[in-house]
N, C-alpha and C positions, 0 to 999 in steps of 0.2 A: 843134435840140432835143437832139441828142446832146451838144453842148457844155454845154447847161444841165442835162442829166441828167433832164429831164422833158418831157412833152408828149404830145399825142394826135393821131393821124392816122386819121380815119374816112372811109371811102368808102361810097357808096351805089350799088348796081347792081341790075340786073333779075333776076327769077327764072329767066330762060332760062340763067343761069350755072350753075344746079344742077338744072334740070328740062328735059328735052327739049321744045322748043316749035318744031316745024318751020317755022311761019310767021315765026319770029324767028331763023332759022338764021344769017344774016350777023351780026346783032347779038349772038347768043349767044356766038360765038367771042370777041368783044371783052369781053363781060360776064364770061365765064369767066376770061379772062386777067387782068382787073382784080381779080376776087375772089381768084384764086390769088395774085396779087401781094400783096394785103393780108394774106391768111392766112400766106403765107411770111414777109412782113415782120414779122408778129406773132411768129413763132417766132424770127426772126433778132434781134429787139430785146428778147427776154426778158432780164430782169436788167439792163437799161440805164436803166430809168426812163421810157423812151419806149414808148408803146403804139400799136399799129396794129390796126385792126379793120374789119370790113365789115358793112354792113346790106344784106341782099338783099331786095328788095321786089317782090312779085308781086301787084299789084292796083291799083285806082283809089284814090288817097288823097283822103279827104274834104276839103272846104272849099277846094280849090285851083281854079285856073282850068280845068284839064283836067276836073276833077270837075264843075264847073258846066256846062261845055260838053257833056260826055257825058251828064249826067243831066237836061238841060233838057227832054227829051221823056218822061221817066219814070225809074224807079229803075235803078241799074246792074244789069246782068244777072247778075253774078257776086259781088255784094257789094262792100264797100268797106273800106278800112283807115283807122283813126283816126290822124291825124297826132300826136296827143298820146301815143299808145302808142309810135309810132316815135321820138319825141323822148325819151320816158322811157327807152327801150331804149338810145338813144345815150348818154344820161347814165350809165346803168348800165354800159355797155361802158367808158366813160371812167373811172368811179370804181372799179368792182369789178375790172376787168381779168382776169376769170376765164374768158373765152372769146374766140375770135377773130372770131366771127360771130353775128349774130342774123338769122333768116329770118322775114319776114312774108309771108303768102300767104293769099289768099281761096280758093285752090284746095286740094282735099284732097291 
């Protein structure tokens, strides 16, 4: 991408990267490291034509296999996330390049 002078590198990680979630402690360390890598890479690649960003996701994503399995007995207890909104945000990150991260959360 650097040789071409353009491109986008987007990662997706969990909300435990930015919000304390004791039950996800071991995963949180890895999520936080991945998020920090993407945000740091964003700053490092500024003015190169290459963009790096992160989508931090905290919630059950609608219309997927996990959503189907988790909601087979009733609605999700904490709400859900619309995958179209997540996809639109990914496109915005790629085209606008005005921020390093977008956070999606069903939790306040």
